[in-house]
N, C-alpha and C positions, 0 to 999 in steps of 0.2 A: 234368762237370769242364771239358770243352772249352768249353762254353757260358759258364761262369763266367769262364774266362780271357779269352774274347772281350770280355766286358763290362768287365773290369778294365783292358783296354788302351785304353779310350776316353778321349780327352782333350777339353778344352773346345773346341779348334780343330776337332774332328771334328763338332761340332754345328752344324746349319744351321737357324736359327729361321725358321719360315714365317709364323705369325701368333699373336696372343694369343688364348687360349681363355677366359680368365677371371681373376678376382682373388679371393684368399681373405684370411683374417685376417692372414697373415704374408708373403704373397708373391704372385707371378703364375704362371700356368700357360700354357705355349706349346706349340703344335704344332710338331714338328721332325722332321727326318731326321738320320741319323747316317752318317757316311762308312763305306762298306764293309759296312753292315748294312742289310738290306732292311726296308721297312715304315715306318710312321709312329709317332711316340712322343710322349708328353706329358712336358714338362720343367717341373718346379717350380723357379722361381728365387726363392731366399729371401735377403733382405738380412741380412747378418751383424750389422748394427748393431742390428736389432730383437731379436735373440737375446742380444746382449751386454748389453743393458739389462734384460732380464728372464730371470732364472734359471728361473722357472716355464715360460716359453715354450720356453727351450732344453731343459728336461727333457722337455717334451711331444714336441719334435722328435726327440730321442734315442730316446725311447720308441717313437715311430712307426717309425723306421728299424729298430730292433732287432726289433720284431714282424714288420714286412713282410719282413725278411730270413729269418725263420723259417717263413713260411707259403707254401704253394703249392697253390692251389685254383682251379678254372676259374671260380668265381663270386666271387673276390676279386681286386681289382686287383693286378697283379704289379709289384714293384720290381726294376729291372734293375741300377741303379748309384746309389750314394749318396756316392761318393768325390770327385767333381769339384768343385773350388772355384776361385774367383778371389779377388782382394784384397777385393772388395765382396760377393760372392755365394757361396752354396752351392747346388748343383744336384742334384735327384733325377730320375733317368730312370725313368719308369714306363710301363706299358701305356697305350696310347691307346684310349679308348672314343669311337666316332664319333657316338653318339646323345646324347640329352638325359639329364638326371637325371630321376628319377620325378616330381618336383614339376612340372617344365616339361612333361613328357609328359602328366601328368594335366590340367594347365591347357589344353593343346592339345586333348585329347579333349573337355573341357567346352566350349571355345570353338567348335571346328570341328564336333563331332558332337553337341553338346548333351547329353552324358552323361558320367559317369565310366567307368572300365573295367567291362566285364561280368564275370560270374563265371568264364568260361573264361579270359579275359585275366588276371584276378587270380590264378587258379590257376596259370597259366604262370609268373607272376612269383614267387609265393610258394614254389613248388617249388624254385626256384633260390636264393632267399634262405635258405630252410631248409637247403638242402644246404650252403651256405657257413657258416651258423651252427652246424650240427651238427658240422662240421669244427673250427670255432673252439672251441666249448664242450667237446667231448668228446675230440677228438684232441689239441688244443693247449692246452686249459684256459685259453682266452682269453675275457675279457669285453670287449665292444666299447665300451659306455657312451655312444655317440652315434649310434645308429641313427635315421635320419629319411629322408624322401623325397629330400632333397638329397644324401644320402650313398649313394644307390643309383644307379649309372650304367647306361646301356644301350649295347650294341654290336651292330651289324648286319654280317653278312658280305657281304650283297648291297646294292649302292648304291640300287637301286630300293626295296627294303624300308626302307632308312633314310629316303629322301626321302618315302615315303608313311607313315612311322612305323607300320609293321606290327608291333605289339607282340608278336604271336604268333611272330615271327621273331627277336625280340631276345634277346640273351644278357645276363644281369644280373650286375653287378659291385659288390660292397661296397667302399667306399672310406673314407678318413679314420680312421686308427688312432691319432691323437694322444692320445686319452683311454683307449685300450685298455690292459689290463693282464693279466698272468698271474694266475690265481686257482686255487689248488690246494685247500687245506683251510681257509683262512681266509675272511674276508668283506671286501669292499671297504667303505670308509667315506667316501671323498671325495664331497662334494656337488657334482656337476657334471653337465653334459649340456644338452639342449635342452628347455626347460620343458614344452611340450605333449606331449613324448614321455617325460617322466620317470616312473619308478616313483613312485606316490603317496607311498610311504614316504619317498623321498628329498626330494621337493618339500615335504612337510609337515614333515619334520625340520628343514630349513633355516629354515622360518618358525615353528619352535618349537611347532608344533601336533602334533608327534609326539615324545613324550618318553620312549619306552622306552629303558632303559639298554643293552639289547642291540642297539642300532641297527647294522645292517650289511646288505649285500645281495650277491647272487651273480648267476649267469648269467640268472636269471629276471627280472632288471631289463631285460635285452635282450628277453625275451619280451613284457613289457608294451609296450615301444617298438614291437615288431613288430606287436602288436595295434592300436596307434594307426595305424601305417602301413597295415595291412590295412583298417581302418575308413575311412580317407581314400580309399583306392583304390576301394573298393566303393560308397561313398556320395558321394564328391566333397566331403565336408564335414569340418570339424574335429570331433574327438570331443567336445570341449567348446568351444562357440562363444563366445569371450570377446574382450575388447578390451584387457585388461591383466593383469598378473601377479596382482593382487588378485582379479579375477574368476576367474582360473584356479584359484587355491587354493580359493575358495569353492565352485566347481562340482566340483572334485575331492573336497572334503569331502562334498558332497551325493552325488556319484557316479552320477547318473542320466544315461543316454544312450539313444538309440533307434536301432533298425534297421528298415528297410522290411520289412513282412510279405510282400512279393512276392518276397523273396529265398528261396533254398532252405533247407531245414532244415539241410543240411550247412554252408552258408555262415554262417548265424547261429550255429550251434554252434561253429564254428571261431573266430569272433571272441570268443564268450563264454568260451572256455577260455583266452584270452590276457589279456583285459581284466578281471582280477581284482585287487582291492585287496590281498588276502592272497596273497603270493607262493607259499605252500604249495599254494594251490588253482589256480595256473596250471600248465599242462603244460610240461615241458621240451621242447626242440625235437625230441628223439628220439621223444617221444610224438606231437607234432604232425605229424610226418612220416607217422604211421600213421593219422591222422584221415582220414575218408572224403572230406573236401573235397579232400585231396591225392591220395588213392589211386583214387577212383572216376572213371569217365567222366562228364563234365558232363551228358550226356544221361540218366544214371541218377539224377540228383539228385531228391530228394523235395520236393514242395510242402508248405508249412506249412498245417495245418488250423487256420484262425483260430478255430474254435469251441472248440478245446482250449487256447487261450491265456488265456481268462477275463479277469481284471482286468489282465493284462499287455498287453492290446491297447488302443491309443489311436488312434482313427482308422484310418489305414493303416500304423501303426507299432507295433513291439513295444517295450515299455518294459523296460529292463534297469537294473541298478545294480551297480557294481563291488564293492560291499560285501556284497551279498546272494547267496543261493544261486542258482545257475543254474536256469532253467526245465527241470525234468526231462524234460518231453515233448520238448523240442528236442534234448536231449543223449542220447536213447536210440539205441543202435545206430549210433554214428558213428565207430567205430574198427575198423580191420583188425587183429585180435589174432593174435599168434603162438600156436601151440599151447602150452598150460600156462602162458601168461603171466599173471601176477597183476596185478589192477587196481591203479592207484596210489591214494593216499589219498583223493583227491577222487572218483574213479570209485567207490571202495568206499562212500563216503558216499551216493552216488546209489543204488547197489545196495541198501544197507541200507534206504533210504527205500521203495524199491519192495517190499521184503520185509517192510515194516511193523516193522522192528527199530528200537527206540528208540535215538536217538543222544544221547550225553551232552551236556548243555548246554555251550556254549563259555564260557570264563572271561570275566568282564566286562573290557572294555578299560580301560587306564589312563586316568584323566581327563586332559583336555587342560589345558595350562598357560594359564590365562586372566589371568595377572597383567598382561600387556601387551595393549593393544587391537590389533586388526588394523591400524588406521591407523598406530599407532606402529611396528609391525613393518615395514611397507612403506616407511616413511620412512627406515629404516636403509639405509645404502649397502652395496654388496657388489662383489666382483670380477666382471669380465666380460671375456671375450677379445674384444678389438676393436683389432686392431693389436697393441699391447702390453697386458698385463694392467693394468687401471686401476681406480680406485675411482670409481664414478659413482653419483649418486643415482638411486634406482629410477625416479623420474618422468621421467628423461632417457633411459631405455632404450627404444628402439622395438621392443618385442616383437611387437606384433600390429597390422596384418598382418605376416607374416614373423616370427611368434612363435617360429619354430624356431631363432632365433639361439642358438648354443652359448654357454653361460656356465659360468664356474668360480665357484661360490659360496663354497666353503670346502674346503680340503684338510685332511683329518684323518689 
């Protein structure tokens, strides 16, 4: 209570701006100190004019503030004050993270060390992201909806660790809750997010290639986004290497991706359980936390026997497909199970296969709507967050490189 009172007493005059840290869709972020309060803080300066012109943008801001006020976790950026305003600006005082975001950190590793993060470094990062997501999904019933490398920040307690970018010493912080929402018993239906991280169901729904009447998604949409993040961290590449939104949709429909066979069995399995086209076959974060990629010492990881991969091996890579069944060999014995814990639906399917129990055939998918050509669909304009929400023709949107641009396609 005393802590809250301290922050409520802060006025604009108490803020001393040191330098500009960056610029986002709706405002700027500054490094600052605050009178009579120790430490450094990140201050978001948001022009009121932008929010007065766009009710959608204003709603996202109100939404972010409401959620950030409600959450408190060591792996989620903390909001201290959202009440300070001037005639032109609104200010948010947040926790300052002195490291890069994961995208810049990954690029640094690739440029300076000639490699992406190794398995131990990725394990360190994923343990913390999962801890934050587990809190959001199960304690607070919150769906993030815009997980991506740029929305994961790093913080270092030691200045030498920060300067040398020692990732094993970094604390991970999830940021940007503008698209987040509470999700209790219903499903989310808004088509928004960052294209390369989007649940395939959401991406294809917008492009009218997914026409199931029961369209909706839950926290497992975040799990798919997390899988894409994981893939980038461990390989240094995009899950689907594309140049535009058209190519992304085509490759998502095909669903094929590859992982190096020199990774451990635990690492490949961990990716495989997140990157599933069917959300029912993805694992929730509470199950992912029990996966041996997270729980085991990295020195105890098992090498993959390439002879057991069969037709799934191509050169030095393992071929996977987000639409097909996981490779059973890879996914054996990869969970730390609690006593008497029942397997989930997908684990049971694998167990049944090993026991030679016949599985009922899956119902045939609903046929795709082919009335419009892909070219026609992509020439249609849609909303994108870029300053204010605007209507821009698809060909003008600079998705890739930097395809992670957040966009609002349709609010349902």
